[in-house]
C-alpha positions, -999 to +999 in steps of 0.1 A: -187-173-159-214-181-134-201-186-099-209-217-080-242-218-061-223-223-027-203-192-033-234-172-040-251-185-009-221-174+013-221-140-003-258-136+003-254-146+039-227-120+043-250-093+029-278-105+052-256-102+082-250-065+075-287-058+068-301-076+098-281-058+124-308-032+128-335-058+134-339-067+171-355-101+166-324-112+147-298-100+171-296-134+188-281-148+156-254-121+154-231-127+184-196-115+177-181-150+172-211-169+160-234-166+130-258-194+123-271-193+088-295-223+093-311-205+123-314-174+102-329-193+073-354-209+096-364-176+112-367-159+078-389-187+064-414-182+093-419-147+080-426-158+045-463-166+039-455-186+008-423-200-006-414-211-040-380-222-054-378-190-074-382-170-042-359-190-019-337-166+000-306-187-004-309-196-040-290-166-052-290-178-088-328-172-089-322-134-088-300-136-119-326-159-135-353-134-128-333-106-143-325-126-173-361-136-178-371-100-177-343-090-202-345-119-226-362-099-253-342-068-249-327-073-284-362-068-298-366-033-284-367-007-311-346+024-308-365+052-291-376+084-308-387+119-299-415+114-324-418+123-360-442+151-352-424+164-321-410+198-328-379+209-310-379+242-291-356+267-308-347+289-278-315+282-259-322+275-222-295+276-196-301+250-170-289+241-135-305+208-124-299+171-116-292+143-140-328+130-139-344+163-148-318+170-175-325+136-191-362+143-191-355+176-211-325+168-233-332+164-270-364+185-269-348+219-267-313+234-268-304+231-232-271+245-220-258+231-187-245+259-165-216+252-141-197+274-116-169+276-142-186+280-176-214+306-170-195+334-187-187+312-218-221+297-228-230+326-251-265+340-254-294+322-237-331+330-237-339+317-202-320+306-172-337+277-155-327+270-118-341+236-108-338+221-073-307+200-073-283+187-047-253+180-069-259+191-105-261+172-138-227+156-134-232+148-097-203+170-087-205+206-100-231+219-077-226+196-047-232+218-016-252+245-034-280+242-008-257+252+021-268+286+033-242+312+027-218+285+014-194+293-014-215+278-042-248+293-031-232+327-028-217+323-062-250+313-077-272+339-060-249+369-060-228+364-091-243+341-117-280+352-114-271+389-115-248+382-145-276+368-166-301+393-153-278+420-165-282+405-200-320+407-197-323+369-193-354+359-173-347+337-143-371+307-137-370+285-106-385+250-106-387+229-075-394+193-078-384+187-042-415+203-026-430+200-001-403+182+021-374+203+009-390+236+004-368+255+028-336+242+013-343+257-021-362+288-010-331+311-016-333+300-053-369+311-055-363+345-039-340+356-068-362+343-096-387+361-118-410+331-122-415+302-098-428+267-106-434+240-080-444+204-084-467+207-054-496+231-059-502+233-021-469+251-018-481+281-039-494+301-009-460+297+008-441+309-023-466+339-026-458+348+010-420+343+008-414+356-028-433+388-034-409+397-062-421+368-084-441+378-115-459+345-115-461+313-095-475+281-109-474+243-110-452+223-133-459+185-129-434+159-140-432+151-177-419+123-199-393+124-227-401+098-253-363+095-260-361+077-226-397+065-218-418+050-246-441+021-252-422+011-284-417-027-282-431-031-247-452-062-257-419-080-259-419-082-221-431-105-194-459-105-168-440-129-146-414-107-130-424-075-113-395-051-106-391-022-082-361+000-088-357+025-060-348+032-024-360+020+010-361+044+039-362+032+075-357+066+090-383+087+072-415+086+051-433+061+074-465+058+053-443+051+023-427+022+041-460+009+055-477+007+022-445-003+003-444-034+025-480-042+015-472-040-022-441-061-020-459-087+002-488-089-023-463-096-051-444-122-031-477-139-021-489-140-057-486-175-073-481-160-107-453-135-102-418-130-089-405-099-072-372-083-083-358-053-064-329-031-077-317-013-046-307+022-055-287+025-023-270-009-025-236+008-023-244+025+010-237+003+041-263+020+063-291+004+081-314+033+073-316+021+037-319-016+042-349-034+027-370-054+052-357-089+059-387-106+043-378-092+009-340-097+009-344-127-013-355-104-041-329-077-037-302-071-063-276-043-064-284-012-084-277-013-122-268+013-147-295+038-157-297+028-193-299-009-185-326-002-159-347+018-184-346-012-208-357-036-182-385-014-172-396-011-208-398-049-208-420-051-176-457-056-179-462-047-143-439-026-120-439-009-086-438+028-078-435+043-043-444+079-034-429+098-005-457+124-006-493+113-001-516+143+001-505+164-029-527+167-059-497+175-082-466+161-065-459+124-069-430+102-079-420+109-115-417+071-120-454+067-120-456+088-152-425+073-167-436+037-161-470+043-177-453+059-207-435+026-213-468+007-213-465-007-178-493-014-152-482+004-121-487-008-085-484+022-062-490+034-027-516+061-024-512+097-036-541+121-040-529+133-074-523+099-088-557+087-076-574+116-094-554+118-126-545+081-132-573+058-119-557+029-139-527+030-115-535+004-088-534+019-054-525-007-028-549-010+001-534-042+016-512-071+006-544-091+000-556-064-023-525-065-044-525-103-045-561-104-056-553-080-085-524-101-097-542-134-093-573-123-112-557-101-139-566-112-174-546-103-205-573-081-220-577-062-187-539-058-184-536-044-220-565-020-215-549-006-183-516-002-201-533+015-231-551+039-208-518+048-191-500+054-224-528+076-236-530+097-204-493+104-203-487+112-239-518+133-241-511+155-210-475+148-197-450+152-225-420+171-213-423+192-245-455+207-229-436+215-197-409+233-217-436+253-235-451+263-201-417+276-190-413+296-221-448+311-219-442+321-183-415+346-195-433+357-227-417+334-252-435+311-276-428+274-283-437+256-315-473+248-325-481+213-312-518+208-317-518+187-348-546+192-373-563+160-384-582+154-416-605+123-414-610+111-449-632+084-463-646+073-497-679+066-480-690+089-452-722+079-433-740+091-402-723+066-379-689+076-390-697+112-385-711+104-350-680+084-341-657+112-349-679+139-334-675+120-301-637+120-302-617+132-272-593+148-296-610+179-310-588+194-337-602+173-365-624+175-395-643+148-415-640+155-452-644+134-484-613+121-502-622+144-531-622+175-510-590+166-492-568+169-523-574+207-525-570+212-487-541+189-479-519+218-469-543+227-440-536+195-421-507+177-403-523+142-403-545+124-428-565+097-411-581+071-433-615+060-420-640+034-433-676+026-428-665-010-422-654+000-387-668+016-355-644+040-338-641+046-300-638+081-285-600+078-280-592+065-315-578+098-329-560+107-297-542+074-297-532+079-334-519+115-327-500+104-297-483+077-318-467+104-339-453+120-308-432+091-297-426+069-328-404+075-358-431+063-382-446+082-411-477+060-407-495+050-374-523+025-373-546+004-352-549-034-357-584-050-357-590-082-337-589-096-303-561-088-278-549-124-281-547-124-319-531-089-321-508-089-291-475-097-309-482-071-336-488-043-312-464-015-304-440-026-331-427-011-364-441-031-393-443-030-431-469-056-441-501-047-422-532-037-442-541-003-428-572+005-449-596+024-426-574+020-395-543+041-403-531+076-405-502+094-423-481+123-411-482+151-437-458+176-420-421+179-424-405+149-405-387+160-374-363+130-376-339+120-403-349+084-410-386+078-405-399+042-402-427+031-425-455+021-400-460+019-363-488-004-350-505+006-318-530-019-304-565-032-310-584-008-288-609+019-300-616+002-333-640-027-341-655-041-372-691-029-375-718-055-367-694-077-347-705-081-311-680-074-284-665-104-268-686-116-239-664-121-209-691-130-184-723-149-193-757-140-178-768-156-145-803-169-137-805-158-102-779-134-087-768-139-051-767-101-044-769-068-063-744-039-063-759-005-071-734+019-088-745+055-092-727+072-121-722+107-134-693+116-158-668+094-140-663+066-165-625+062-160-628+057-123-659+035-128-638+011-149-605+011-131-616+016-095-652+004-088-657-023-115-621-036-114-625-042-077-658-060-082-641-082-108-616-093-081-644-107-059-648-144-055-685-139-061-683-117-092-700-143-114-729-145-089-735-108-084-758-084-103-740-051-110-765-023-116-751+008-134-775+038-130-763+067-150-776+100-136-775+118-170-738+118-179-728+143-206-694+128-211-692+104-242-664+085-226-685+075-196-712+062-219-686+043-239-673+026-207-708+018-195-719+003-228-687-016-233-688-032-198-725-040-202-718-058-235-689-077-222-704-087-188-739-100-189-743-096-151-742-059-157-776-041-159-778-005-171-803+023-166-797+058-180-815+090-171-817+118-197-786+140-200-782+166-173-778+151-139-797+155-107-768+169-086-761+139-064-761+101-061-795+100-046-816+096-077-795+068-093-794+050-059-831+052-055-837+039-091-811+012-086-830-002-056-861-004-078-841-025-103-827-050-079-836-087-086-814-103-059-824-111-024-796-089-010-783-055-020-753-032-015-738+000-029-705+010-044-696+045-058-676+047-091-644+062-075-643+037-046-632+001-044-645-031-028-618-048-006-609-081+009-637-100-008-659-081+018-692-083-001-689-121-002-683-121+036-714-099+042-735-121+020-724-153+038-732-136+072-767-127+060-772-163+048-763-177+082-780-151+105-810-138+087-803-103+099-818-072+083-784-061+072-747-070+078-720-044+083-682-042+081-656-015+083-645+012+059-610+023+048-606+061+041-580+080+022-581+117+031-552+136+046-536+102+053-552+068+058-575+055+086-600+027+091-635+035+103-640+006+126-678+005+126-680-030+140-661-020+172-682+012+176-714-008+173-705-035+197-691-011+222-719+014+223-746-012+221-728-033+247-727-063+224-690-071+225-694-109+222-725-111+201-725-121+164-759-107+157-771-076+175-808-071+184-820-036+182-846-015+200-862+017+187-839+038+209-807+019+199-799+047+175-797+071+205-773+047+222-753+047+190-752+085+191-768+087+157-734+077+143-737+075+105-719+046+087-711+039+051-738+021+032-710+008+010-698-012+039-731-030+044-753-054+027-791-055+033-820-079+028-837-064-003-872-073+007-868-057+042-851-026+028-877-019+001-905-025+026-894+005+046-903+029+017-874+052+025-855+072-002-824+093-004-833+130-009-828+138-045-801+165-052-787+162-017-751+153-006-745+134+026-777+116+019-762+082+024-755+090+060-791+099+066-802+067+047-780+046+071-796+063+101-830+054+089-820+018+081-805+014+116-836+029+133-860+005+115-838-026+117-845-052+144-812-072+139-779-066+123-749-088+118-712-077+119-682-087+099-648-077+112-634-069+077-627-037+058-654-039+031-645-010+009-621+020+006-633+055+002-611+080-017-619+113-002-596+135-023-608+129-059-606+161-079-640+174-091-659+151-067-691+168-054-682+164-017-646+175-023-653+207-042-663+235-019-683+265-031-715+282-020-734+256-040-718+228-019-737+240+012-769+245-009-768+207-016-773+201+021-807+218+022-828+188+010-808+166+033-812+186+065-848+194+057-857+157+053-836+146+083-851+172+107-887+163+095-880+126+100-865+131+135-896+151+145-918+123+132-901+096+152-897+118+183-859+119+185-852+155+173-839+167+207-817+136+212-802+141+177-794+178+184-777+169+216-757+141+201-746+154+167-759+189+157-731+210+173-703+186+163-715+184+127-720+222+124-685+230+137-666+200+124-681+199+089-699+231+078-678+257+095-646+237+089-653+239+051-658+277+050-621+285+047-621+267+014-648+289-001-639+318-025-642+352-007-669+363-031-691+333-021-685+333+017-715+354+026-739+332+006-724+300+021-727+314+057-763+323+051-770+288+039-754+273+070-777+295+092-807+283+072-796+246+078-795+251+115-830+267+115-844+233+104-837+220+139-849+250+160-830+266+189-800+252+206-778+262+235-744+263+217-713+255+237-686+256+210-668+290+211-663+289+173-700+284+167-710+310+193-687+336+177-702+327+143-738+330+155-731+363+171-713+377+141-742+367+119-768+383+143-784+350+153-776+357+190-768+389+208-735+398+225-752+392+259-765+358+248-731+349+235-714+358+268-739+337+287-734+307+265-696+310+268-699+312+306-722+282+307-698+263+285-669+271+308-689+259+339-697+227+320-660+222+313-652+223+350 
C-alpha cells in the first residue's frame, strides 16, 4: 500500500539531513535542536536551474512514479538467451572471482567456483583462473584475500596454487582492477603462468614484476547475452534516464566533476527525468553521498536482476568511469548498456572514445542537454544499433574465454560462422553489396548450387535483387544468432517509425523474403524460437530514395569544412552529430571532403548523410589518401559558397553552439576572423584559453575587436591556435592565397600563424568552441613512428621559407624553435620502436636545419645535438655554461 505523501516527505527530509552534514553551506540548517525543512527546500531550489513537478525534491512519490514508468513494460521482455549459435566451452575452468565477473562468464563454459574449503573436492579442471576479487563470488569466502601475508592469501598462494600446479593445471591471473589497485593483486600475478590485465598500460609493470609469466596480455570486459541483450529493448522509454552506481566524494575527482555535468544535463533537459539507484545507499557515510542538487532523483539500490531488467528498458542511461586515460580499461557498464540497446552518456575515457564513438562523451552540462533536446528517434535508434553491433561483434564474453584458453595452449569451439548468401536472381549490385560487407566469411551462391553445398555453411541468408544491402547487414544477422534463441533472424524494411514496434522482438508473421537468414547448425538451445526481428537498418528497397531529413538551403550562413579519411564512424557520431546540435544547423553548409578513403563503411556514412541532409556537400578524391588533412582542407576552401567558413575534424566535436556565436560576432564586427577557446582531452582535460592569451599578450583586455599590426604575431609569441575554434571571412581568407602543405601534419598551426599575420582585425568570443580528442587510436598525430616525423618535413620547410620571406625567422626561432623541438619532437622519441629511432632522430636533425643555426640552452637538446654530432663536446659545454649564466 502506498504510504501517504506527508510520510514520504518526512522520510526524505530525514535522509537529506544525513546527507547534507558534509556540505558546509547547509550547516546553518543543521543545528542540534533545529532543522528547518522550508529553509532547506528554499536553498536547494536555488541550486536547481530548472524545476518541474516530476523533479521536485519533496515529492517523494515522483521517484516511485519514474521507476514505475521505466518498468511498465517489463512483462513484455522476452527471456534472455545465450544464442542459438553460441557454442559452450567444453573445458572445466576453476575460478576465483567476484559475483559480477562470474555472472559475465556463467553459462558459457563449465566454471567451477573455488573456495578455501572445496579446492581438493572439485575434481579435474583444465585451467585455474585467479581474478582480482575482494570477497569472492558469494561475497564472503575470499574476504580479506588481498591482505598481505594474511591467512587467506597465504592459503591461496602457498597451498591452493601449488596444489593445482602439481596436477599440471595452468594458472591464469586476470586483473580487472588495474591500474588503481595493481599493487593489491600483484601477489596473485607473481604465482601465475599467464597474466591478463584490463589496462594495457600496465603491461610494462607486469613484465618488470613478473618475469616468470609465459605471456602477458590485455583482456577487456565482455558481455554475456544471458544477462545483457537487446531482446525486447524497444519496449522501453526515452523519458527516464537511470544511473545505477556509486558516488565518491573522497577519490576519483575527474569522475565526480564530469559526473555532475552529465547529471545536470539530464536534469536541465525538458524531455527527460533522472533516476539514480544508489549502490551505496546502505552505507551511512558522507564519502558516498550524492551531491545535494541530485538528491531529488536518488533511490535506494535494488536487486541485481531487477536492475538489469530496468536497464534493458532504458533507451538512454548513464555510465561513469573512474579511469580516464586507459585505452582498454573502462567501466564494464559501458559495454553492458550498449549490449541492451541503450544510448550511453559517459564521462571521458580514451578507450571508449576510440572504440565506441556512438557513446556520448559529456563535455559540459549544456552539451548533454543539447544532445537530449535535439535527439530524434531515427538518430537514437541508429546510435543504439551501432552500439549493439560493436559489442556483439567484438566483446562477447565467449571471445574472452577463448583468449584465456588459447593463452595456455587449449582450443575453444569454432565461432566464425560460415554464411551462404543465396538468391534466385543474382546481379552485379547484389554481388557488390555483399563484397562490401564488414563480415567476411560469406559466399554468394545461387539457390541451385546451395542444395549440394549446404553442409559447408552455418547460416543461409536469403537475398533479393529487390533490396540494397548496407555494409553491416550480414554482421547484424550473424550477431542476432549469438544472442537470440531464434532459428531465423531477419531485418524489417521501412522507416524507423513504421518498424519500431516490430524491432528486437520474436515474431511469427513477418515476410522475410530477401531480408532473413536461417541457422543451419545444430541448435545450442533446447527450444528455439521461430524468428527474431532486428531493425530496419542496413536494408532498403532498391530505387527508393533515403528519407530527406534536411532540405536544401538557398544561401548558407557559413560553411564547415570536414576533411575525411577512413574515419566514418567518428564522422557520424562525433563531428556531424555535434553539428546537428547547433542552433544554426539548418543554415550551415557542411562540406565533406574525402581524401581517398579505402574503407567502404566511411563511404556509406558519407553518402547516406549527404542523401539525408541536403546542406551536406561532398567531394571525393581517388582512393589512396594524401597522408594528412591538408589536401581536403584546401579543396574544401575552394568549394565554400558561404560568406564565412570554419573547420571541424571528423573525430572532434563542436560545443556550446560556438559556431553560431562566432558567426554572430563576425556579423556585428566585420572582423577578418573571430576566435574562441578549445577543449582538449589528452592525459586529462584542459581548456586552451586562446581568448585570454590574445587579450593579455596584445594588451587588449577590454577590447571586443583587436586591431593587428604586422608584428602582432611576434607579440603573440607565434602561438598557434586551433582553426577549428575560429570562423573567418571567406572572401578575405581566399584572397590571401595561402594553402596548407599537402602531406604534412601540424599544418593547421602554420595556417593559423599565416592567418594571424595577414589579419588586420580579429574578434573574440569567450566560449569553448570545440573539443579536441587527442588520444584517438590510429590517428595520424597520435601514432608515433619514424614516418610521423617525416610528415613534418613539408610543414617545417614551408614555415621556414615563409618566415624568411616576411623577415621574422629569427624572432620565430627565439620564441618557439627550442620549446617545440624539446617539448614535441624529442618528447615523442620514447614512443618510437627501437628499430626506427635512428631514422626518426635523423629526421629531427633535418627539420632543425631548415631554420639554420641556433644557440641551444635546453640541456636535453644540447645532449641530443652533441650525441648526433651536430655540435662538439666543447661547444656543448659552452652552451651549457651560457645557459646556467642566463638562469642566474
